[in-house]
Each structure stands twice: as structure tokens, then as C-alpha cells.
LUMKERO-678579 format. One line per field, with one value per residue (C-alpha): residue in three letters; x, y, z. Coordinates in pm, 1 decimal, padded with zeros to 6 digits. Example, Ala and Ser with C-alpha at 12.3 -4.5 7.8 and 13.67 -1.06 7.14 Angstrom:
% LUMKERO-678579
type <- [Ala; Ser]
xx <- [01230.0; 01367.0]
yy <- [-00450.0; -00106.0]
zz <- [00780.0; 00714.0]
//
This chain:
% LUMKERO-678579
type <- [Met; Ser; Pro; Gly; Ser; Lys; Lys; Leu; Phe; Asn; Ile; Ile; Ile; Leu; Gly; Val; Ser; Phe; Met; Phe; Ile; Phe; Thr; Ala; Phe; Gln; Thr; Cys; Gly; Asn; Ile; Ala; Gln; Thr; Val; Ile; Thr; Asn; Leu; Asn; Asn; Thr; Glu; Phe; His; Gly; Ser; Gly; Tyr; Thr; Ser; Met; Ala; Ile; Ile; Tyr; Gly; Val; Phe; Ser; Ala; Ser; Asn; Leu; Ile; Ser; Pro; Ser; Val; Val; Ala; Ile; Val; Gly; Pro; Gln; Leu; Ser; Met; Val; Val; Ser; Gly; Ile; Phe; Tyr; Ser; Leu; Tyr; Ile; Ala; Val; Phe; Ile; Gln; Pro; Ala; Thr; Trp; Thr; Phe; Tyr; Thr; Ala; Ser; Val; Phe; Ile; Gly; Ile; Ala; Ala; Ala; Val; Leu; Trp; Thr; Ala; Gln; Gly; Asn; Cys; Leu; Thr; Val; Asn; Ser; Asp; Glu; Asn; Thr; Ile; Gly; Arg; Asn; Ser; Gly; Val; Phe; Trp; Ala; Leu; Leu; Gln; Ser; Ser; Leu; Phe; Phe; Gly; Asn; Leu; Tyr; Ile; Tyr; Phe; Ala; Trp; Gln; Gly; Lys; Thr; His; Ile; Ser; Glu; Ser; Asp; Arg; Arg; Thr; Val; Phe; Ile; Ala; Leu; Thr; Val; Ile; Ser; Leu; Val; Gly; Thr; Val; Leu; Phe; Phe; Leu; Ile; Arg; Lys; Gln; Glu; Asp; Thr; Lys; Ala; Pro; Gly; Glu; Glu; Asp; Ser; Ala; Asn; Glu; Ile; Leu; Gly; Asp; Ser; Ser; Ser; Ala; Gln; Asp; Lys; Met; Met; Arg; Ala; Val; Ala; Ala; Phe; Lys; Lys; Ser; Ile; Lys; Leu; Ser; Phe; Thr; Lys; Glu; Ile; Leu; Leu; Leu; Ser; Val; Thr; Thr; Ala; Tyr; Thr; Gly; Leu; Glu; Leu; Thr; Phe; Phe; Ser; Gly; Val; Tyr; Gly; Thr; Cys; Ile; Gly; Ala; Val; Asn; Arg; Phe; Gly; Ser; Glu; Glu; Lys; Ser; Leu; Ile; Gly; Leu; Ser; Gly; Ile; Phe; Asn; Gly; Val; Gly; Glu; Ile; Leu; Gly; Gly; Gly; Val; Phe; Gly; Leu; Leu; Ser; Lys; Asn; Asn; Arg; Phe; Gly; Arg; Asn; Pro; Val; Val; Met; Leu; Gly; Ile; Val; Val; His; Phe; Leu; Ala; Phe; Tyr; Leu; Ile; Phe; Phe; Asn; Met; Pro; Asn; Asp; Ala; Pro; Ile; Ala; Pro; Met; Glu; Gly; Thr; Asp; Asp; Val; Ala; Tyr; Met; Ile; Pro; Ser; Lys; Glu; Val; Ala; Ile; Phe; Cys; Ser; Phe; Leu; Leu; Gly; Leu; Gly; Asp; Ser; Cys; Phe; Asn; Thr; Gln; Leu; Leu; Ser; Ile; Leu; Gly; Phe; Leu; Tyr; Ala; Glu; Asp; Ser; Ala; Pro; Ala; Phe; Ala; Ile; Phe; Lys; Phe; Val; Gln; Ser; Ile; Cys; Ala; Ala; Val; Ala; Tyr; Phe; Tyr; Ser; Asn; Tyr; Phe; Leu; Leu; Gln; Trp; Gln; Leu; Leu; Ile; Met; Val; Val; Val; Gly; Phe; Phe; Gly; Thr; Ile; Thr; Phe; Phe; Thr; Val; Glu; Trp; Lys; Ala; Ala; Ala; Ala; Leu; Ala; Ala; Arg; Gly; Ser; Asp; Tyr; Ser; Ser; Ile]
xx <- [-00333.6; 00044.1; 00261.7; 00321.8; -00050.1; -00126.2; 00126.6; -00018.9; -00366.9; -00247.5; -00099.9; -00425.8; -00631.1; -00386.2; -00424.0; -00803.2; -00830.4; -00620.5; -00824.5; -01146.9; -00998.3; -00830.9; -01128.0; -01299.9; -01010.5; -00871.9; -01220.5; -01276.2; -00949.3; -01030.5; -01369.6; -01314.7; -01239.4; -01520.1; -01768.2; -01651.3; -01689.8; -02048.5; -02145.2; -02423.0; -02327.1; -02183.9; -02049.1; -01809.2; -01478.0; -01262.4; -01043.8; -00980.4; -00629.2; -00553.6; -00690.3; -00462.8; -00167.4; -00237.1; -00271.4; 00058.7; 00240.1; 00130.9; 00192.8; 00549.7; 00621.7; 00442.7; 00680.2; 00923.4; 00700.5; 00507.2; 00771.5; 00741.3; 00360.9; 00364.8; 00637.2; 00426.8; 00073.3; 00149.0; 00074.7; -00274.6; -00425.0; -00233.3; -00399.4; -00744.1; -00723.5; -00577.5; -00859.4; -01115.8; -00960.0; -00970.4; -01342.8; -01402.4; -01231.6; -01455.5; -01763.4; -01692.8; -01810.7; -02159.6; -02220.7; -01907.8; -01796.0; -01469.5; -01331.3; -01416.8; -01278.6; -00936.4; -00923.1; -00990.8; -00716.0; -00463.2; -00569.6; -00569.7; -00215.8; -00101.2; -00308.1; -00156.0; 00199.6; 00103.1; -00095.9; 00186.3; 00450.4; 00230.2; 00168.3; 00543.6; 00586.0; 00298.8; 00435.1; 00781.9; 00654.9; 00457.6; 00736.0; 01085.4; 01356.1; 01186.2; 00833.4; 00885.0; 00870.5; 00554.3; 00388.0; 00475.6; 00328.6; 00008.7; -00031.5; 00040.6; -00213.1; -00486.4; -00412.8; -00415.2; -00739.6; -00897.7; -00877.4; -01140.2; -01437.0; -01503.9; -01434.5; -01655.8; -01937.8; -01872.7; -01876.9; -02223.8; -02372.6; -02273.8; -02352.3; -02515.9; -02478.1; -02335.7; -02399.7; -02348.9; -02649.3; -02652.6; -02835.7; -02574.4; -02292.5; -02442.7; -02522.0; -02168.1; -01991.9; -02215.5; -02131.4; -01758.8; -01760.6; -01917.0; -01664.0; -01376.8; -01517.2; -01543.7; -01173.0; -01093.5; -01286.5; -01105.4; -00775.8; -00905.4; -00883.2; -00504.1; -00370.1; -00080.9; 00223.7; 00322.4; 00680.5; 00820.2; 01178.9; 01479.7; 01664.4; 01879.9; 01695.3; 01570.8; 01199.8; 01120.5; 00751.0; 00677.6; 00907.4; 00709.4; 00377.8; 00474.1; 00523.4; 00894.2; 01016.8; 00911.9; 00773.3; 01094.7; 01304.8; 01075.9; 01111.9; 01488.9; 01476.9; 01249.6; 01494.1; 01780.7; 01584.9; 01519.1; 01890.9; 01970.9; 01721.5; 01889.5; 02230.8; 02110.3; 01943.9; 02282.7; 02435.0; 02503.0; 02270.1; 01974.4; 02023.5; 02028.7; 01727.2; 01542.5; 01515.3; 01344.3; 01125.9; 01033.0; 00908.6; 00688.0; 00531.8; 00457.3; 00309.7; 00114.6; -00062.8; -00130.3; -00275.5; -00462.4; -00623.0; -00554.3; -00612.4; -00955.3; -01052.7; -00933.1; -01149.9; -01454.0; -01411.1; -01413.1; -01760.9; -01693.0; -01710.7; -02082.7; -02300.2; -02022.8; -01771.2; -01840.8; -01873.3; -01546.3; -01368.2; -01456.5; -01350.6; -01020.3; -00957.7; -01036.6; -00777.9; -00525.3; -00577.5; -00536.3; -00199.4; -00089.6; -00181.7; -00031.0; 00294.7; 00299.6; 00245.1; 00499.3; 00773.4; 00702.5; 00607.2; 00823.8; 01129.1; 01340.4; 01338.0; 01473.5; 01821.5; 01889.6; 01836.2; 01607.2; 01712.4; 01511.8; 01195.0; 01252.8; 01330.0; 01001.1; 00826.0; 00959.3; 00889.5; 00532.4; 00482.5; 00630.1; 00394.9; 00103.4; 00206.2; 00238.3; -00110.1; -00262.9; -00105.1; -00267.4; -00599.0; -00683.9; -00768.0; -00499.5; -00736.8; -00889.9; -00718.1; -00855.3; -01184.2; -01492.7; -01805.3; -01938.9; -01636.0; -01441.8; -01537.2; -01178.3; -00997.3; -00627.6; -00454.5; -00715.6; -01082.5; -01091.6; -01109.5; -01254.8; -01059.4; -00727.7; -00810.5; -00877.2; -00573.4; -00360.5; -00505.7; -00377.5; -00034.0; -00010.7; -00084.0; 00158.1; 00441.3; 00379.3; 00408.4; 00737.0; 00894.1; 00753.9; 00834.4; 01195.3; 01240.6; 01115.7; 01346.3; 01663.1; 01598.5; 01548.5; 01867.6; 02090.4; 01956.3; 01868.4; 02005.6; 01850.3; 01524.1; 01300.8; 01496.7; 01545.2; 01174.1; 01088.7; 01301.5; 01132.0; 00785.1; 00900.5; 01030.0; 00741.8; 00470.0; 00619.2; 00652.1; 00292.8; 00188.3; 00373.7; 00213.6; -00137.5; -00071.8; 00041.8; -00239.4; -00471.6; -00298.9; -00093.3; -00231.9; -00199.4; 00102.3; 00311.5; 00217.1; 00320.2; 00646.8; 00742.6; 00688.4; 00886.0; 01188.8; 01188.8; 01114.0; 01408.0; 01657.2; 01500.4; 01558.9; 01923.8; 01987.0; 01821.7; 02043.6; 02350.3; 02263.3; 02168.9; 02497.6; 02687.6; 02483.5; 02547.4; 02921.0; 02931.9; 02742.1; 02974.5; 03277.2; 03139.1; 03093.8; 02714.3; 02471.7; 02324.6; 02001.4; 01933.6; 01852.4]
yy <- [-02646.6; -02675.0; -02361.1; -02383.0; -02412.2; -02124.4; -01903.6; -01987.9; -01919.1; -01576.5; -01499.9; -01594.9; -01382.2; -01095.2; -01125.3; -01156.9; -00854.2; -00644.9; -00777.3; -00643.2; -00307.8; -00245.2; -00373.3; -00071.1; 00176.4; 00101.6; 00111.9; 00441.7; 00583.0; 00460.2; 00635.3; 00930.9; 01197.2; 01072.9; 01087.7; 01434.8; 01576.6; 01447.1; 01617.4; 01872.3; 02027.4; 02371.8; 02396.2; 02106.4; 02215.3; 01909.5; 01728.8; 01355.6; 01416.6; 01667.5; 01425.8; 01146.4; 01389.3; 01471.0; 01102.1; 01001.7; 01311.6; 01246.0; 00873.0; 00948.1; 01167.4; 00928.4; 00645.8; 00822.2; 00767.9; 00450.8; 00209.2; 00381.0; 00353.7; -00015.5; -00091.4; 00054.0; -00042.7; -00374.5; -00473.0; -00615.5; -00311.5; -00082.5; -00251.1; -00238.4; 00135.4; 00204.7; 00004.8; 00222.0; 00535.0; 00376.6; 00312.2; 00671.2; 00809.8; 00601.3; 00699.2; 01068.1; 01014.6; 00920.7; 01288.9; 01475.9; 01808.3; 01975.7; 02003.0; 01644.5; 01516.4; 01677.0; 01611.7; 01242.8; 01247.2; 01356.8; 01091.0; 00809.1; 00907.9; 00851.9; 00532.8; 00396.1; 00426.0; 00250.8; -00016.5; -00114.6; -00108.6; -00334.7; -00561.8; -00603.5; -00692.6; -00940.5; -01105.8; -01135.0; -01277.5; -01548.0; -01646.6; -01790.7; -01814.4; -02120.8; -01976.2; -01603.3; -01645.0; -01852.6; -01627.2; -01311.8; -01469.8; -01573.1; -01224.7; -01055.6; -01269.5; -01208.1; -00834.2; -00786.7; -00983.1; -00675.3; -00512.2; -00756.2; -00733.6; -00362.6; -00283.3; -00571.5; -00417.0; -00074.0; -00227.7; -00377.6; -00106.7; 00176.8; -00006.3; 00236.6; 00541.9; 00866.4; 01054.8; 00936.7; 01041.1; 01099.9; 00770.7; 00584.1; 00744.9; 00673.0; 00312.7; 00246.0; 00413.4; 00265.3; -00078.1; 00004.8; 00134.0; -00190.2; -00396.5; -00198.6; -00248.4; -00624.5; -00633.5; -00433.1; -00671.2; -00971.0; -00844.8; -00963.6; -01322.9; -01307.5; -01534.0; -01442.8; -01664.7; -01874.4; -01882.9; -02189.1; -02069.9; -02262.2; -02137.1; -01835.4; -01737.2; -01382.7; -01357.7; -01159.9; -01242.0; -01131.2; -00834.5; -00709.3; -00789.2; -00584.4; -00831.5; -00856.3; -00505.3; -00166.5; 00110.5; 00304.7; 00022.3; 00001.5; 00373.1; 00340.3; 00067.0; 00282.8; 00574.6; 00341.4; 00218.7; 00579.2; 00663.2; 00351.0; 00460.3; 00799.8; 00635.6; 00389.2; 00671.2; 00801.4; 00473.1; 00433.5; 00136.9; 00302.4; 00625.0; 00431.8; 00220.2; 00535.8; 00635.4; 00303.8; 00342.2; 00695.6; 00554.5; 00300.8; 00589.6; 00785.6; 00491.5; 00379.5; 00715.4; 00685.2; 00335.0; 00346.5; 00689.3; 00893.3; 00631.8; 00533.5; 00899.9; 00929.4; 00636.2; 00777.1; 01112.9; 00988.4; 01059.8; 00854.7; 00540.8; 00614.5; 00482.0; 00246.7; 00516.4; 00499.0; 00120.6; 00084.4; 00234.5; -00080.9; -00306.0; -00117.7; -00188.1; -00556.0; -00588.8; -00396.8; -00674.7; -00948.8; -00802.3; -00757.6; -01110.4; -01267.9; -01080.6; -01141.7; -01513.5; -01561.5; -01333.0; -01360.3; -01717.4; -01867.0; -01645.6; -01941.5; -02079.6; -01758.4; -01839.6; -01499.5; -01271.0; -00973.4; -00758.8; -00946.6; -00906.9; -00532.3; -00506.1; -00679.4; -00437.1; -00124.6; -00261.0; -00348.3; -00002.3; 00180.6; -00015.1; 00081.9; 00450.5; 00447.6; 00300.0; 00534.7; 00834.9; 00732.2; 00620.7; 00877.7; 01248.2; 01476.5; 01657.1; 01336.7; 01362.2; 01711.9; 01697.6; 01863.7; 01680.5; 01674.4; 01473.0; 01532.1; 01484.9; 01527.5; 01256.9; 01170.4; 01002.2; 00729.0; 00682.4; 00587.6; 00209.0; 00042.0; -00274.9; -00087.8; 00105.8; -00212.3; -00389.4; -00096.9; -00145.6; -00503.2; -00389.1; -00124.7; -00384.5; -00639.7; -00386.4; -00260.6; -00613.1; -00664.4; -00362.0; -00415.1; -00785.4; -00725.8; -00419.8; -00615.7; -00901.7; -00695.8; -00497.7; -00819.1; -00961.7; -00657.4; -00559.0; -00886.8; -00751.3; -00406.3; -00487.2; -00257.8; 00064.3; -00032.9; -00094.6; 00223.7; 00419.1; 00233.8; 00332.3; 00688.3; 00751.4; 00571.3; 00751.6; 01100.2; 01054.8; 00929.7; 01245.2; 01466.5; 01281.9; 01320.6; 01692.0; 01759.3; 01538.3; 01829.2; 02043.1; 01842.3; 01716.5; 01345.9; 01379.9; 01548.1; 01290.8; 01011.4; 01189.4; 01224.5; 00851.7; 00757.0; 00963.3; 00853.8; 00492.8; 00484.5; 00611.1; 00398.3; 00087.3; 00181.3; 00242.7; -00089.1; -00270.5; -00106.6; -00226.2; -00574.1; -00616.7; -00519.6; -00765.2; -01042.4; -00970.3; -00981.3; -01309.8; -01458.8; -01351.6; -01554.6; -01856.2; -01862.2; -01958.6; -01644.2; -01822.3; -01874.1; -01508.8]
zz <- [01898.2; 01844.6; 01857.5; 01481.6; 01406.2; 01641.1; 01463.6; 01122.2; 01260.2; 01376.6; 01033.7; 00861.6; 01104.8; 01050.6; 00673.0; 00684.2; 00916.3; 00679.6; 00387.1; 00541.9; 00645.9; 00310.8; 00113.2; 00266.7; 00259.2; -00087.8; -00237.3; -00057.7; -00195.9; -00546.3; -00559.7; -00322.2; -00583.4; -00809.0; -00519.6; -00415.6; -00765.3; -00765.5; -00438.4; -00461.5; -00126.0; -00201.1; 00155.4; 00100.4; -00051.9; 00009.9; -00241.4; -00245.2; -00377.8; -00099.3; 00161.6; 00040.0; 00034.3; 00400.7; 00488.5; 00331.6; 00459.4; 00818.7; 00767.5; 00665.6; 00968.1; 01206.8; 01116.6; 01349.1; 01655.6; 01568.3; 01710.4; 02048.2; 02041.0; 01950.9; 02207.0; 02488.7; 02380.8; 02212.1; 01850.1; 01902.0; 02075.1; 01837.0; 01538.3; 01699.0; 01770.9; 01425.8; 01265.6; 01445.7; 01295.6; 00948.5; 01000.9; 01117.0; 00805.2; 00579.0; 00781.2; 00712.9; 00353.2; 00473.9; 00548.2; 00439.5; 00586.0; 00492.1; 00846.5; 00946.7; 00616.7; 00661.4; 01037.9; 00977.6; 00713.1; 00976.8; 01227.4; 00974.2; 00870.7; 01230.0; 01254.1; 00931.2; 01064.6; 01388.8; 01202.9; 00968.4; 01241.6; 01455.1; 01155.9; 01109.6; 01476.0; 01466.2; 01151.7; 01307.2; 01637.6; 01455.7; 01214.4; 01217.0; 00951.9; 00800.8; 00784.8; 00724.0; 00344.8; 00355.2; 00610.1; 00416.8; 00103.4; 00282.6; 00429.7; 00093.2; -00093.3; 00166.2; 00177.7; -00199.5; -00238.4; -00076.1; -00418.5; -00547.7; -00319.5; -00271.1; -00634.3; -00746.2; -00544.2; -00701.3; -01048.3; -01004.0; -00779.0; -01013.4; -01338.9; -01579.7; -01351.0; -01482.8; -01157.2; -00798.6; -00588.6; -00212.5; -00166.4; -00372.0; -00174.0; 00168.0; 00083.3; -00034.9; 00256.6; 00526.8; 00383.7; 00367.5; 00726.9; 00850.8; 00654.9; 00809.7; 01160.7; 01100.8; 01015.4; 01328.8; 01555.4; 01403.1; 01549.5; 01888.0; 01762.4; 01734.4; 02006.4; 02228.7; 02189.7; 02488.8; 02606.6; 02428.0; 02390.1; 02507.1; 02817.2; 02738.1; 02420.8; 02386.6; 02464.2; 02152.3; 02143.5; 02497.0; 02454.2; 02158.5; 02320.2; 02618.8; 02906.8; 02971.6; 03037.8; 03161.8; 02946.6; 03008.8; 02867.3; 02566.8; 02506.0; 02526.9; 02262.1; 02048.3; 02073.7; 01983.5; 01679.4; 01576.0; 01598.0; 01396.3; 01129.7; 01100.8; 01068.7; 00803.2; 00607.9; 00496.8; 00385.0; 00013.4; -00031.8; 00137.7; -00056.7; -00384.9; -00292.9; -00185.5; -00552.8; -00627.9; -00320.0; -00427.3; -00757.4; -00578.4; -00385.5; -00704.9; -00894.0; -00585.8; -00591.4; -00961.5; -00977.2; -00644.1; -00677.2; -00988.3; -01257.3; -01126.2; -01127.8; -01489.0; -01596.5; -01417.8; -01591.2; -01952.6; -02089.5; -02401.6; -02188.4; -02167.9; -01888.8; -01773.8; -01680.9; -01304.0; -01276.6; -01468.7; -01166.3; -00974.4; -01260.9; -01279.3; -00911.1; -00961.3; -01237.3; -01025.1; -00773.1; -01034.2; -01133.3; -00771.2; -00663.4; -00975.2; -00925.3; -00550.7; -00600.0; -00875.7; -00743.2; -00371.3; -00289.0; -00565.7; -00500.9; -00383.9; -00738.3; -00889.5; -01018.7; -01165.4; -00867.9; -00840.3; -01135.5; -01403.6; -01195.3; -01153.3; -01524.6; -01600.2; -01364.5; -01533.8; -01884.6; -01784.0; -01632.2; -01931.4; -02157.6; -01933.4; -01934.1; -02313.7; -02358.7; -02099.9; -02274.3; -02602.4; -02452.0; -02183.2; -02230.6; -02093.2; -01855.1; -01709.7; -01365.2; -01300.9; -01493.2; -01334.2; -01217.9; -01574.3; -01687.7; -02007.3; -02372.2; -02492.1; -02684.0; -02665.9; -02962.0; -03002.2; -02925.7; -02554.2; -02524.0; -02213.5; -02288.1; -02308.5; -01990.2; -01790.9; -01939.6; -01817.2; -01467.1; -01474.2; -01595.2; -01321.5; -01051.9; -01197.5; -01223.8; -00870.7; -00730.4; -00919.3; -00752.5; -00403.2; -00369.6; -00478.4; -00255.7; 00045.1; -00051.7; -00090.1; 00228.1; 00423.4; 00271.4; 00324.4; 00665.5; 00833.7; 01163.0; 01127.2; 00952.6; 01158.7; 01090.8; 00724.0; 00669.0; 00859.2; 00610.0; 00322.5; 00448.8; 00521.8; 00169.3; -00001.3; 00191.8; 00158.2; -00219.8; -00233.9; -00046.2; -00295.0; -00587.1; -00443.9; -00398.0; -00755.2; -00889.9; -00809.9; -01071.7; -01325.1; -01653.0; -01725.2; -01955.0; -01684.4; -01422.7; -01659.8; -01745.9; -01379.2; -01323.6; -01634.4; -01527.4; -01162.2; -01260.9; -01502.6; -01245.7; -00971.2; -01181.4; -01239.9; -00869.2; -00777.9; -01029.0; -00871.9; -00521.1; -00642.2; -00831.8; -00517.2; -00309.4; -00561.9; -00560.5; -00179.5; -00182.6; -00443.5; -00238.1; 00053.1; -00174.9; -00145.5; -00418.4; -00573.4; -00656.2; -00287.4; -00230.5]
//
């Protein structure tokens, strides 16, 4: 197998592994609060929203140490160990207890930071300047296809159910645990890159995989990267983009956790209310993959830069928020086990609810593909610190959103996203205009970015 084929093989295995793990985890996150509200165990006092707030809070803080862990352990073993912790978190739902639930939430937050840092290293090692766009697109498409399979299972398994029994819960989470473990085992198939560099080139692959220098040297590089992250955090561009990133954290929480709970709580959807959660996740995935394909893989043909894509994203999201406000009862996010019989400004429509799921996924892909693009363009020499800041801000805002989702009615959650989304779009435009001006001053073609 040629070096190029081996690298593409590694990217595909990486994407398929993440697809299995996040088929399990994203399905778990989508149905967690619904499952918890259906528990008959009076000794369990956990909250799915609180768990996700812990996960993203710890995830955010752990981004500060994850480069050191990956530098010492190596990306492959880091991903394997992280995958095991993802599987353990899902397995907790087979027989939930409050202390194991929240303890697992802490550990998976640490594991998530290590997993995504290792994924970035693995993607970089197996790519070059000519293949990074293709490889990122392949990985994105495989990852986002995870939204299909688990949610498709939920849709059919929970068809006609208004209450989730212990048997239903155990069956689902045993299956999800096995799926997550399959993805973890697949990481072992990633092949180590041989040294094919020309004399004098930096041995980046072996350096990342942990063969070329001592652990002390790796720690020194990790400390240097941390200091660089702190320095970049206070630059004008990063501060402006942090508002946009904060919005992606808030809307990530809403479409991946809160909205599914809202759908499952609407009694007027009848016997389909629980299975609709799965269908909602499927259409989230359709929107994500469509947006990722059009705005990610085809980005080289974009002659107008990133702003029109971000504008499309915010328009799509505002339309979704408007329809959700009219379609969903205000107390849907915090409804009890019995659900809610309230009505908003129209009779709840299943078709509108699922259409909004598609819009939420499409808008999310618009923002994320363009944020990744502009960060890679502006910080080509400092990509690791820049992306660490991106993950830090996004995850801490997701944690805050999961926390207030325990208490805020739907209208206030939508209002927060509208305000932050509006200002996040303006700040993104400001950075993009500056980037375009700098590119024009160098005589480069703006469409090439």
C-alpha cells in the first residue's frame, strides 16, 4: 500500500471509529433527559442537562492539559482510552445511579478533550496541504452520519411508546455501549506512518506519535503551546471570533439535547412523541451533512468568501427559532415525566418540528465549517493553540447552556440564542472583512480562501 493510500485508509478508519462512538454518544445525549424523566427509581436524582453541563465544563478546562497527554501517550492510545470512557458513560444508563452518573460525566469530559486533541493530531499527520481539505471533508461526513443510525433505531424502537420502560432503556443502552466499544476497537487499525520525509524535513509524524523525542521535550512543547494559546486569546481576531464560537456552543446544546427533549415532552404529538426524538436527530444529521458537503468539500469554488455562508446560517437558525417559538409549548424543556399538554401559538405540528430539526443542523454546519476555515486561514502557523481556544470557548458555553436549560422556559432559551447569534454574526463579518482586505493587499484571489 502506497503512503498516500495508507494515509487515506487511516482517515477513513478515523472517521468510521468516530461514527460508531458518536452514534452511541449523540443518541445517548439526545434521549438522556427523556429517559431520566421516565425512571421509576426514586433513589435516582440525576439530570441529563446537569450531566451535559458537567461534561462540557470539564471538557473546556481539560483542553488546557490534553496536548500534554497526547504528546506523551500518543494519539492512537489516547483515542482508545478516551473511547473506553465514552463507553462507560453510556453503560451507566443500563442501571443508573446518581453518583456513577455524575462521576462518569466528569471522566468523559476529560476524555473528550483528549479524544479531540488526538483526532486533530491524527488528521494532521495523515494529511498535507493538498489533501487536508479532502480529508477534513471525508472525516466530517463520516462523523456526522452518526446522527442517522442511532436515532433511526430510536425512531423504530420507540414507535408508539408514551413511556420508556426499564426493559426499553436497558435494551437501547446495551446496544449503544456495544456500538461505542466497536468504534474504540477500530482505532487499533490506524497504521503508523513510516518515515518517508526528505532529508532535513521535520519528522512531524513520528514526533506526534511519540518516537522522536523524550517525554520532557514533549512536555516543554506542550507548555509552549499552552503559553501560545494564552497569548492568542487576547488578540483582537480571537476575541471577536469568540462571540461567534460562543453562539455555536449555545446552539449545539439546544439542537443536540434540549430540542429532542422538547419534542418528547409534547403530549399532543400522541403516541409518536418519543419516536419523534429519533426522527429529529436523523434530520439534524441530514442538515449537518448537506451543509458540510456543500460548504466544506466545495469551499474552493466559493467566490464570495465566508460571510454569505454565515449569513445563510443565521437566517436559517432565526427561521428555525421563529417556528419553534410558535410550534412548541413554552414549558417543553422542563416538562415533568407526564409531559405537557400546553399549546404555544399554533397546534403543535410534527412536520414543523422535524423541519426545524433539519434547519438547526443546516445552520450549525454553516457556522462550524466557516469557523474552521477562517481559523485555519488566519492561524496556519499556530493552528493547535487557535483550535484549542475554539474548543475551550465552545465547550464552556455549551456547559452554561446545559445548566440554564434546567430552569429556563423555551422563550428565554431562544432569546439568548437570537441575541448572541446576532452579535456573533457581526463579529465574524468584521474578522472576515479584515482577512479579505489583507489578502487583497497581498494580491491574492479572495475566492481561493
